[in-house]
VOMIKOL-882916 format. One record per residue (C-alpha): x, y, z; residue in one letter; residue number from 1. Coordinates in Angstrom, 3 decimals, always signed. Layout:
<nodes>
@xx X; yy Y; zz Z; type a; seq NUM
...
</nodes>
This chain:
<nodes>
@xx +0.000; yy +0.000; zz +0.000; type m; seq 1
@xx +2.931; yy +2.227; zz -0.391; type d; seq 2
@xx +2.929; yy +5.461; zz -2.280; type d; seq 3
@xx +6.573; yy +6.165; zz -2.722; type s; seq 4
@xx +7.111; yy +9.785; zz -3.695; type s; seq 5
@xx +10.371; yy +9.566; zz -5.538; type e; seq 6
@xx +8.903; yy +11.175; zz -8.640; type n; seq 7
@xx +6.554; yy +13.636; zz -6.931; type d; seq 8
@xx +7.205; yy +17.364; zz -6.843; type n; seq 9
@xx +7.227; yy +17.615; zz -3.080; type l; seq 10
@xx +10.144; yy +15.177; zz -2.912; type t; seq 11
@xx +12.355; yy +17.834; zz -4.398; type y; seq 12
@xx +11.413; yy +20.154; zz -1.526; type r; seq 13
@xx +11.195; yy +17.615; zz +1.305; type c; seq 14
@xx +12.935; yy +14.330; zz +1.993; type i; seq 15
@xx +10.792; yy +11.859; zz +3.920; type f; seq 16
@xx +12.372; yy +9.906; zz +6.759; type e; seq 17
@xx +10.611; yy +6.588; zz +6.306; type e; seq 18
@xx +13.225; yy +3.875; zz +6.625; type d; seq 19
@xx +11.130; yy +2.505; zz +9.501; type f; seq 20
@xx +8.507; yy +1.233; zz +7.058; type k; seq 21
@xx +10.995; yy -1.177; zz +5.488; type y; seq 22
@xx +10.955; yy -3.053; zz +8.793; type i; seq 23
@xx +7.478; yy -2.274; zz +10.139; type l; seq 24
@xx +5.443; yy -3.161; zz +7.062; type l; seq 25
@xx +7.173; yy -6.440; zz +6.069; type p; seq 26
@xx +7.024; yy -7.713; zz +9.657; type v; seq 27
@xx +3.427; yy -6.574; zz +10.212; type a; seq 28
@xx +2.174; yy -7.857; zz +6.869; type y; seq 29
@xx +4.004; yy -11.147; zz +7.329; type g; seq 30
@xx +2.459; yy -11.766; zz +10.753; type i; seq 31
@xx -1.011; yy -10.738; zz +9.583; type v; seq 32
@xx -0.719; yy -13.003; zz +6.546; type f; seq 33
@xx +0.170; yy -16.082; zz +8.604; type v; seq 34
@xx -2.531; yy -15.646; zz +11.249; type f; seq 35
@xx -5.115; yy -14.151; zz +8.895; type g; seq 36
@xx -4.653; yy -16.960; zz +6.362; type f; seq 37
@xx -5.033; yy -19.703; zz +8.982; type i; seq 38
@xx -7.979; yy -18.127; zz +10.829; type l; seq 39
@xx -9.947; yy -17.255; zz +7.706; type n; seq 40
@xx -9.349; yy -20.672; zz +6.098; type v; seq 41
@xx -10.723; yy -22.247; zz +9.283; type i; seq 42
@xx -13.673; yy -19.847; zz +9.217; type a; seq 43
@xx -14.439; yy -20.629; zz +5.563; type l; seq 44
@xx -14.154; yy -24.365; zz +6.222; type y; seq 45
@xx -16.613; yy -24.131; zz +9.123; type i; seq 46
@xx -19.096; yy -22.120; zz +7.096; type f; seq 47
@xx -18.911; yy -24.389; zz +4.058; type i; seq 48
@xx -18.791; yy -27.818; zz +5.710; type f; seq 49
@xx -20.019; yy -27.458; zz +9.299; type r; seq 50
@xx -22.822; yy -24.895; zz +9.431; type i; seq 51
@xx -26.150; yy -26.017; zz +7.962; type r; seq 52
@xx -28.574; yy -24.484; zz +7.281; type p; seq 53
@xx -27.211; yy -20.994; zz +6.829; type w; seq 54
@xx -29.016; yy -18.091; zz +8.406; type k; seq 55
@xx -28.826; yy -14.475; zz +7.272; type v; seq 56
@xx -25.972; yy -13.585; zz +9.617; type v; seq 57
@xx -24.036; yy -16.664; zz +8.412; type n; seq 58
@xx -24.160; yy -15.383; zz +4.841; type i; seq 59
@xx -22.708; yy -12.040; zz +5.863; type f; seq 60
@xx -20.074; yy -13.686; zz +8.050; type m; seq 61
@xx -19.067; yy -16.056; zz +5.230; type f; seq 62
@xx -18.601; yy -13.117; zz +2.865; type n; seq 63
@xx -16.675; yy -11.265; zz +5.563; type l; seq 64
@xx -14.325; yy -14.235; zz +5.948; type a; seq 65
@xx -13.967; yy -14.468; zz +2.165; type l; seq 66
@xx -13.090; yy -10.767; zz +1.823; type s; seq 67
@xx -10.608; yy -11.008; zz +4.698; type d; seq 68
@xx -9.064; yy -14.089; zz +3.076; type f; seq 69
@xx -8.626; yy -12.273; zz -0.247; type l; seq 70
@xx -7.173; yy -9.342; zz +1.681; type y; seq 71
@xx -4.412; yy -11.392; zz +3.298; type v; seq 72
@xx -3.558; yy -12.910; zz -0.093; type l; seq 73
@xx -2.391; yy -9.459; zz -1.217; type s; seq 74
@xx +0.048; yy -9.109; zz +1.678; type l; seq 75
@xx +2.983; yy -11.450; zz +0.796; type p; seq 76
@xx +3.950; yy -9.526; zz -2.338; type l; seq 77
@xx +3.642; yy -6.214; zz -0.505; type l; seq 78
@xx +5.731; yy -7.529; zz +2.389; type a; seq 79
@xx +8.408; yy -8.632; zz -0.069; type y; seq 80
@xx +8.252; yy -5.280; zz -1.861; type y; seq 81
@xx +8.824; yy -3.275; zz +1.322; type y; seq 82
@xx +11.532; yy -5.637; zz +2.548; type s; seq 83
@xx +13.392; yy -4.758; zz -0.673; type k; seq 84
@xx +13.051; yy -1.014; zz +0.065; type a; seq 85
@xx +10.441; yy -0.238; zz -2.597; type n; seq 86
@xx +11.860; yy -2.384; zz -5.372; type d; seq 87
@xx +9.050; yy -4.164; zz -7.256; type w; seq 88
@xx +10.504; yy -7.154; zz -9.152; type p; seq 89
@xx +7.210; yy -8.181; zz -10.750; type f; seq 90
@xx +5.175; yy -6.838; zz -13.670; type s; seq 91
@xx +3.160; yy -3.629; zz -13.721; type e; seq 92
@xx +0.007; yy -5.691; zz -14.249; type v; seq 93
@xx +0.667; yy -7.595; zz -11.029; type l; seq 94
@xx +1.272; yy -4.297; zz -9.227; type c; seq 95
@xx -2.164; yy -3.102; zz -10.345; type k; seq 96
@xx -3.803; yy -6.396; zz -9.351; type i; seq 97
@xx -2.269; yy -6.374; zz -5.872; type v; seq 98
@xx -3.381; yy -2.785; zz -5.193; type r; seq 99
@xx -6.858; yy -3.545; zz -6.569; type f; seq 100
@xx -7.192; yy -6.714; zz -4.483; type l; seq 101
@xx -5.974; yy -4.905; zz -1.372; type f; seq 102
@xx -8.570; yy -2.125; zz -1.488; type y; seq 103
@xx -11.423; yy -4.235; zz -2.842; type t; seq 104
@xx -11.071; yy -6.705; zz +0.008; type s; seq 105
@xx -10.639; yy -3.925; zz +2.571; type l; seq 106
@xx -13.848; yy -2.133; zz +1.644; type y; seq 107
@xx -15.831; yy -5.340; zz +1.223; type c; seq 108
@xx -14.828; yy -6.245; zz +4.778; type s; seq 109
@xx -16.022; yy -2.875; zz +6.054; type i; seq 110
@xx -19.393; yy -3.216; zz +4.305; type l; seq 111
@xx -19.986; yy -6.781; zz +5.490; type f; seq 112
@xx -19.169; yy -5.698; zz +9.047; type l; seq 113
@xx -21.795; yy -3.004; zz +8.535; type l; seq 114
@xx -24.356; yy -5.545; zz +7.297; type c; seq 115
@xx -23.841; yy -7.706; zz +10.384; type i; seq 116
@xx -24.315; yy -4.695; zz +12.646; type s; seq 117
@xx -27.455; yy -3.562; zz +10.823; type i; seq 118
@xx -28.921; yy -7.070; zz +10.986; type y; seq 119
@xx -28.369; yy -7.277; zz +14.718; type r; seq 120
@xx -29.629; yy -3.704; zz +15.110; type f; seq 121
@xx -32.955; yy -4.658; zz +13.486; type l; seq 122
@xx -33.239; yy -7.792; zz +15.613; type a; seq 123
@xx -32.680; yy -5.901; zz +18.863; type v; seq 124
@xx -34.330; yy -2.538; zz +18.259; type c; seq 125
@xx -37.191; yy -3.476; zz +15.938; type y; seq 126
@xx -38.105; yy -7.073; zz +16.800; type p; seq 127
@xx -41.702; yy -6.741; zz +15.533; type l; seq 128
@xx -40.521; yy -5.709; zz +12.055; type h; seq 129
@xx -37.466; yy -7.950; zz +12.094; type f; seq 130
@xx -39.115; yy -10.924; zz +10.291; type p; seq 131
@xx -39.598; yy -8.696; zz +7.250; type l; seq 132
@xx -35.806; yy -8.522; zz +6.883; type w; seq 133
@xx -35.237; yy -12.178; zz +7.677; type g; seq 134
@xx -35.430; yy -13.976; zz +4.303; type p; seq 135
@xx -32.043; yy -15.302; zz +3.239; type i; seq 136
@xx -32.541; yy -14.085; zz -0.322; type r; seq 137
@xx -32.196; yy -10.497; zz +0.921; type y; seq 138
@xx -28.816; yy -11.299; zz +2.436; type a; seq 139
@xx -27.704; yy -12.978; zz -0.789; type r; seq 140
@xx -28.815; yy -10.000; zz -2.869; type i; seq 141
@xx -27.099; yy -7.571; zz -0.484; type a; seq 142
@xx -23.869; yy -9.604; zz -0.604; type s; seq 143
@xx -23.797; yy -9.715; zz -4.400; type v; seq 144
@xx -24.508; yy -5.972; zz -4.547; type c; seq 145
@xx -21.636; yy -5.226; zz -2.157; type i; seq 146
@xx -19.142; yy -7.216; zz -4.223; type w; seq 147
@xx -20.313; yy -5.634; zz -7.479; type v; seq 148
@xx -20.352; yy -2.060; zz -6.138; type v; seq 149
@xx -16.935; yy -2.312; zz -4.506; type v; seq 150
@xx -15.339; yy -3.994; zz -7.525; type i; seq 151
@xx -16.740; yy -1.309; zz -9.826; type v; seq 152
@xx -15.616; yy +1.484; zz -7.507; type m; seq 153
@xx -12.106; yy +0.047; zz -7.216; type q; seq 154
@xx -11.688; yy -0.635; zz -10.941; type s; seq 155
@xx -10.120; yy +2.844; zz -11.547; type p; seq 156
@xx -7.150; yy +1.449; zz -9.619; type t; seq 157
@xx -6.075; yy -0.206; zz -12.857; type f; seq 158
@xx -5.990; yy +3.235; zz -14.472; type y; seq 159
@xx -4.230; yy +5.146; zz -11.711; type f; seq 160
@xx -1.714; yy +2.634; zz -10.352; type v; seq 161
@xx +1.524; yy +2.248; zz -12.263; type s; seq 162
@xx +5.181; yy +1.433; zz -11.830; type t; seq 163
@xx +8.135; yy +3.717; zz -12.451; type s; seq 164
@xx +11.900; yy +3.675; zz -12.157; type m; seq 165
@xx +13.693; yy +5.330; zz -9.255; type s; seq 166
@xx +17.385; yy +4.866; zz -9.802; type g; seq 167
@xx +17.855; yy +1.128; zz -10.201; type s; seq 168
@xx +14.605; yy +0.281; zz -8.383; type s; seq 169
@xx +11.095; yy -0.201; zz -9.753; type t; seq 170
@xx +8.430; yy +1.511; zz -7.648; type v; seq 171
@xx +4.893; yy +0.102; zz -7.453; type c; seq 172
@xx +2.877; yy +3.243; zz -6.721; type h; seq 173
@xx -0.132; yy +3.143; zz -4.474; type d; seq 174
@xx -1.677; yy +6.311; zz -5.903; type t; seq 175
@xx -0.772; yy +7.577; zz -9.371; type s; seq 176
@xx +1.917; yy +9.472; zz -11.210; type n; seq 177
@xx +2.128; yy +13.206; zz -10.555; type v; seq 178
@xx +0.138; yy +14.124; zz -13.703; type d; seq 179
@xx -2.931; yy +12.202; zz -12.512; type l; seq 180
@xx -2.616; yy +12.933; zz -8.813; type f; seq 181
@xx -5.374; yy +15.580; zz -8.617; type d; seq 182
@xx -7.760; yy +13.185; zz -10.320; type q; seq 183
@xx -6.683; yy +10.421; zz -7.977; type f; seq 184
@xx -7.374; yy +12.563; zz -4.891; type v; seq 185
@xx -10.892; yy +13.283; zz -6.176; type a; seq 186
@xx -11.459; yy +9.581; zz -6.791; type y; seq 187
@xx -10.053; yy +8.698; zz -3.369; type s; seq 188
@xx -12.371; yy +11.231; zz -1.721; type t; seq 189
@xx -15.416; yy +9.572; zz -3.285; type v; seq 190
@xx -14.203; yy +6.207; zz -1.978; type n; seq 191
@xx -13.620; yy +7.710; zz +1.457; type l; seq 192
@xx -17.128; yy +9.156; zz +1.718; type v; seq 193
@xx -19.109; yy +6.260; zz +0.238; type l; seq 194
@xx -17.093; yy +3.263; zz +1.414; type l; seq 195
@xx -15.873; yy +4.448; zz +4.801; type f; seq 196
@xx -17.530; yy +7.591; zz +6.204; type c; seq 197
@xx -21.122; yy +6.515; zz +5.543; type l; seq 198
@xx -20.617; yy +2.901; zz +6.731; type p; seq 199
@xx -18.618; yy +4.098; zz +9.748; type f; seq 200
@xx -21.293; yy +6.597; zz +10.800; type t; seq 201
@xx -24.095; yy +4.084; zz +10.267; type t; seq 202
@xx -22.307; yy +1.379; zz +12.252; type l; seq 203
@xx -21.619; yy +3.705; zz +15.188; type i; seq 204
@xx -25.218; yy +4.985; zz +15.266; type v; seq 205
@xx -26.675; yy +1.461; zz +15.090; type c; seq 206
@xx -24.432; yy +0.108; zz +17.829; type n; seq 207
@xx -24.964; yy +3.093; zz +20.121; type c; seq 208
@xx -28.734; yy +2.763; zz +19.744; type y; seq 209
@xx -28.501; yy -0.962; zz +20.466; type m; seq 210
@xx -26.678; yy -0.178; zz +23.689; type i; seq 211
@xx -29.375; yy +2.361; zz +24.581; type y; seq 212
@xx -32.135; yy -0.204; zz +23.994; type v; seq 213
@xx -30.354; yy -2.877; zz +26.004; type l; seq 214
@xx -29.561; yy -0.585; zz +28.921; type v; seq 215
@xx -33.121; yy +0.756; zz +29.116; type k; seq 216
@xx -35.061; yy -1.067; zz +31.873; type p; seq 217
@xx -37.943; yy -3.248; zz +30.714; type t; seq 218
@xx -41.294; yy -3.856; zz +32.375; type a; seq 219
@xx -40.168; yy -7.243; zz +33.637; type s; seq 220
@xx -36.830; yy -6.124; zz +35.032; type s; seq 221
@xx -35.410; yy -2.917; zz +36.395; type t; seq 222
@xx -31.840; yy -4.041; zz +36.025; type q; seq 223
@xx -29.764; yy -5.063; zz +33.053; type t; seq 224
@xx -29.522; yy -8.858; zz +32.928; type s; seq 225
@xx -26.243; yy -10.717; zz +32.694; type r; seq 226
@xx -26.927; yy -11.666; zz +29.072; type s; seq 227
@xx -27.573; yy -8.038; zz +28.194; type k; seq 228
@xx -24.338; yy -6.970; zz +29.867; type r; seq 229
@xx -22.440; yy -9.531; zz +27.810; type k; seq 230
@xx -24.126; yy -8.269; zz +24.667; type s; seq 231
@xx -23.295; yy -4.654; zz +25.511; type i; seq 232
@xx -19.653; yy -5.560; zz +26.118; type k; seq 233
@xx -19.552; yy -7.332; zz +22.752; type m; seq 234
@xx -21.109; yy -4.347; zz +20.968; type i; seq 235
@xx -18.578; yy -1.983; zz +22.542; type i; seq 236
@xx -15.735; yy -4.343; zz +21.609; type t; seq 237
@xx -16.917; yy -4.456; zz +17.998; type v; seq 238
@xx -17.072; yy -0.665; zz +17.819; type m; seq 239
@xx -13.636; yy -0.233; zz +19.382; type l; seq 240
@xx -12.063; yy -2.756; zz +17.009; type v; seq 241
@xx -13.660; yy -1.030; zz +14.020; type f; seq 242
@xx -12.572; yy +2.416; zz +15.212; type i; seq 243
@xx -9.003; yy +1.405; zz +16.080; type i; seq 244
@xx -8.420; yy -0.602; zz +12.908; type c; seq 245
@xx -9.975; yy +1.663; zz +10.294; type f; seq 246
@xx -10.318; yy +5.231; zz +11.569; type l; seq 247
@xx -6.607; yy +6.118; zz +12.085; type p; seq 248
@xx -5.727; yy +4.690; zz +8.664; type f; seq 249
@xx -8.375; yy +6.683; zz +6.815; type h; seq 250
@xx -7.735; yy +9.907; zz +8.742; type v; seq 251
@xx -3.968; yy +9.843; zz +8.234; type t; seq 252
@xx -4.303; yy +8.789; zz +4.594; type r; seq 253
@xx -6.690; yy +11.679; zz +3.933; type t; seq 254
@xx -4.292; yy +14.151; zz +5.556; type l; seq 255
@xx -1.407; yy +12.662; zz +3.611; type y; seq 256
@xx -3.191; yy +13.084; zz +0.286; type y; seq 257
@xx -4.332; yy +16.600; zz +1.184; type y; seq 258
@xx -0.872; yy +17.840; zz +2.188; type y; seq 259
@xx +0.668; yy +16.271; zz -0.877; type r; seq 260
@xx -1.913; yy +17.948; zz -3.092; type k; seq 261
@xx -1.629; yy +21.483; zz -1.676; type v; seq 262
@xx +2.131; yy +21.155; zz -1.064; type d; seq 263
@xx +2.260; yy +24.184; zz +1.248; type l; seq 264
@xx +2.986; yy +22.716; zz +4.678; type a; seq 265
@xx +6.468; yy +22.824; zz +6.242; type p; seq 266
@xx +8.588; yy +19.754; zz +5.661; type c; seq 267
@xx +8.412; yy +18.620; zz +9.281; type y; seq 268
@xx +4.586; yy +18.559; zz +9.073; type i; seq 269
@xx +4.710; yy +16.606; zz +5.828; type l; seq 270
@xx +7.151; yy +14.158; zz +7.370; type n; seq 271
@xx +4.977; yy +13.625; zz +10.463; type m; seq 272
@xx +1.830; yy +13.080; zz +8.384; type v; seq 273
@xx +3.687; yy +10.684; zz +6.101; type n; seq 274
@xx +5.060; yy +8.727; zz +9.075; type a; seq 275
@xx +1.637; yy +8.601; zz +10.761; type a; seq 276
@xx -0.061; yy +7.353; zz +7.606; type y; seq 277
@xx +2.444; yy +4.590; zz +7.017; type k; seq 278
@xx +2.413; yy +3.597; zz +10.691; type s; seq 279
@xx -1.368; yy +3.094; zz +10.703; type t; seq 280
@xx -1.427; yy +0.696; zz +7.755; type r; seq 281
@xx -0.815; yy -2.399; zz +9.913; type p; seq 282
@xx -3.880; yy -1.484; zz +12.008; type l; seq 283
@xx -6.156; yy -1.868; zz +8.990; type a; seq 284
@xx -4.485; yy -5.195; zz +8.191; type s; seq 285
@xx -4.857; yy -6.603; zz +11.714; type v; seq 286
@xx -8.634; yy -6.438; zz +11.352; type n; seq 287
@xx -8.505; yy -9.431; zz +8.996; type s; seq 288
@xx -7.129; yy -11.510; zz +11.899; type c; seq 289
@xx -9.545; yy -10.158; zz +14.488; type i; seq 290
@xx -12.737; yy -10.613; zz +12.454; type d; seq 291
@xx -12.799; yy -14.448; zz +12.559; type p; seq 292
@xx -12.383; yy -14.430; zz +16.342; type i; seq 293
@xx -14.630; yy -11.476; zz +17.070; type l; seq 294
@xx -17.559; yy -12.470; zz +14.925; type y; seq 295
@xx -17.578; yy -16.079; zz +16.007; type f; seq 296
@xx -17.936; yy -14.674; zz +19.518; type m; seq 297
@xx -20.767; yy -12.461; zz +18.306; type v; seq 298
@xx -22.364; yy -15.479; zz +16.645; type w; seq 299
@xx -22.200; yy -17.488; zz +19.877; type r; seq 300
@xx -23.635; yy -14.649; zz +21.959; type f; seq 301
@xx -25.823; yy -13.128; zz +19.276; type r; seq 302
@xx -28.675; yy -11.017; zz +20.526; type l; seq 303
@xx -32.212; yy -12.291; zz +20.369; type r; seq 304
@xx -35.216; yy -10.019; zz +19.867; type p; seq 305
@xx -36.706; yy -11.188; zz +23.146; type s; seq 306
@xx -33.704; yy -9.863; zz +25.109; type s; seq 307
@xx -34.574; yy -6.306; zz +24.295; type s; seq 308
</nodes>
């Protein structure tokens, strides 16, 4: 996910101190690949061979595991690339495919996490209307739509991403060349709003309202039951994982793109933003390891309409 700036205008004004990423990213991506590969293969095996019949939440969880699995498949080549200090030994086509796979899987994971939260939100907060959203065909349609929308929205990656020479090294850019950078920032902003900001806001609102409903005393009990407390803890854990894994990455990436585009900030600010952005990348990757564990816990302790 690197965007090496060797050919960008701001490199001539500022020199980034980013040698740390040649250790941080290969190590982080390598660890995430090993654990993420094993955990998501186990998850896919359980869904395919052990869980019958599938319910709505199982469909979303299967697609979440599939997107996380595809995500970790993009990591070995990136880990190798960074371990060689931004020297891409493969073809430009493979560079484009790896970047496309990385972001497609990332945003599919975010949207399937959102679907699981919305499903549980309807079950807890609107139990009388919940059966209307229960048919499995709706979950299948929603899953297909997510894959199609994200793939279409990430297809410009093949246009923007390219390789270039920097001395004797071949750089696999994460953004675009300098001539297309303004267009890339506009495209990235659309992705940010539609594939992160809206899902993030919706997920937070749904989970906060679920907590409100569960905390609110019912006619039969004036205190929150033990099962409700467990559910509330799980909801809070899900929100914290989502926030920690995805929010810092998207915030620092947005700042990084903005400062590169305007190119007016002092070099020390640019260097700090660049370092922060590249330091938060492993957080987004770790989510692919946490999801199999976290959402099997949610599945075991899933909320029932009667508990609200």
